C-alpha positions as CSV (number, residue, x, y, z in Angstrom):
1,M,204.4,-116.3,172.2
2,S,203.6,-119.9,171.8
3,S,201.9,-121.1,168.6
4,L,198.9,-122.2,170.6
5,K,198.4,-118.6,172.0
6,K,198.9,-117.2,168.5
7,L,196.2,-119.6,167.2
8,V,193.8,-118.6,170.0
9,H,194.4,-114.9,169.3
10,W,193.5,-115.4,165.6
11,L,190.6,-117.8,166.1
12,A,188.8,-115.9,168.9
13,P,188.1,-112.8,166.8
14,L,187.5,-114.9,163.7
15,M,184.8,-116.9,165.6
16,F,183.3,-113.8,167.0
17,F,182.9,-112.0,163.7
18,S,181.7,-115.1,161.9
19,L,178.9,-115.7,164.4
20,L,177.9,-112.1,164.7
21,P,175.5,-112.1,161.7
22,V,173.8,-115.2,163.0
23,V,173.2,-113.6,166.4
24,M,172.0,-110.3,164.8
25,N,169.6,-112.2,162.6
26,A,168.2,-114.1,165.5
27,Q,167.7,-110.9,167.4
28,D,165.9,-109.3,164.4
29,N,163.6,-112.3,164.2
30,M,162.8,-112.4,167.9
31,G,159.2,-111.4,168.6
32,K,158.2,-111.5,165.0
33,Q,156.4,-114.8,165.4
34,G,154.5,-113.6,168.5
35,T,152.0,-111.1,167.0
36,S,148.5,-112.5,166.5
37,V,145.5,-111.0,164.8
38,T,142.0,-112.5,165.0
39,G,139.1,-111.5,162.7
40,C,137.2,-112.3,159.5
41,L,139.4,-113.1,156.6
42,K,138.2,-111.4,153.5
43,Q,139.1,-111.4,149.8
44,G,140.8,-108.1,148.8
45,T,140.3,-106.2,145.6
46,D,143.8,-107.1,144.4
47,H,144.2,-110.5,142.8
48,G,145.4,-112.8,145.6
49,G,145.0,-110.1,148.2
50,Y,143.4,-110.8,151.6
51,Y,142.7,-108.7,154.7
52,I,141.4,-108.8,158.2
53,M,139.8,-106.0,160.1
54,A,140.6,-106.2,163.8
55,D,140.9,-103.7,166.7
56,G,139.9,-100.8,164.4
57,K,142.7,-101.5,162.0
58,M,142.9,-103.3,158.6
59,Y,145.7,-105.8,158.1
60,E,146.6,-106.7,154.5
61,V,147.7,-110.3,155.0
62,T,150.1,-112.3,152.9
63,G,151.6,-115.7,153.7
64,H,154.0,-118.1,152.0
65,G,153.0,-121.7,152.8
66,V,149.7,-120.6,154.3
67,N,146.6,-121.2,152.2
68,L,144.6,-118.0,152.9
69,A,142.1,-118.6,150.0
70,E,140.5,-121.6,151.7
71,H,139.7,-119.6,154.7
72,V,138.0,-116.6,153.1
73,G,134.8,-115.9,155.1
74,H,136.1,-117.7,158.2
75,T,137.0,-116.2,161.5
76,V,140.8,-116.9,161.9
77,T,143.7,-116.2,164.1
78,V,146.9,-115.5,162.2
79,M,150.3,-115.4,163.7
80,G,153.1,-113.4,162.1
81,H,154.5,-109.9,162.0
82,T,154.0,-106.5,160.3
83,V,156.2,-105.8,157.3
84,K,157.5,-102.6,155.7
85,L,157.1,-102.8,152.0
86,S,159.3,-100.8,149.6
87,E,157.9,-97.4,148.4
88,A,157.2,-98.9,145.0
89,Q,155.2,-101.8,146.4
90,E,153.3,-99.4,148.8
91,A,152.4,-97.1,145.9
92,K,151.1,-100.1,143.9
93,K,148.9,-101.3,146.7
94,E,147.9,-98.0,148.2
95,A,144.6,-97.4,146.3
96,S,143.2,-100.8,147.1
97,E,144.3,-100.7,150.8
98,K,142.6,-97.3,151.2
99,A,139.4,-98.6,149.6
100,E,139.4,-101.7,151.8
101,A,140.3,-99.9,155.0
102,G,138.0,-96.9,154.6
103,S,139.0,-94.5,157.3
104,S,140.8,-97.1,159.4
105,P,144.5,-97.3,159.6
106,Y,146.1,-100.2,157.7
107,E,149.3,-102.1,157.7
108,D,150.9,-105.1,155.9
109,F,151.1,-108.3,157.8
110,Q,153.2,-111.4,156.9
111,V,151.4,-114.6,158.1
112,T,153.5,-117.5,159.4
113,S,150.6,-119.6,160.6
114,L,146.8,-119.6,160.6
115,K,144.2,-121.2,162.9
116,M,140.5,-121.3,162.0
117,V,138.4,-120.1,164.9
118,S,135.0,-120.4,163.2
119,A,133.8,-121.5,159.7
120,N,131.9,-118.2,159.4
121,C,132.2,-114.6,160.4
122,S,130.0,-112.8,162.9
123,Q,130.7,-109.5,161.1
């Protein structure tokens, strides 16, 4: 076998396996930016906690690089995705989430962007 063929036989699998994590990560992130929630942003009972009630569900919202504090009391549309917290994190937040949600279902939501719809809430 020529040295070029040997090189191709070694490089092709190497390239495939080195790019596989990049492709898998891209697939994992697909669609995560596409979820939006619109509602009144409220201050939660936890320090630094915020939530939105929308469509009969409470979304406990967090966002890195998004200033949620300046939009409390505003109607906003947030883009992002739901997140699954560890059991320890869920146990720590469970009491406040239940108090805020009442009888409504709730989930954690990672905000990637925020758009103010109105400077006040109709609720």
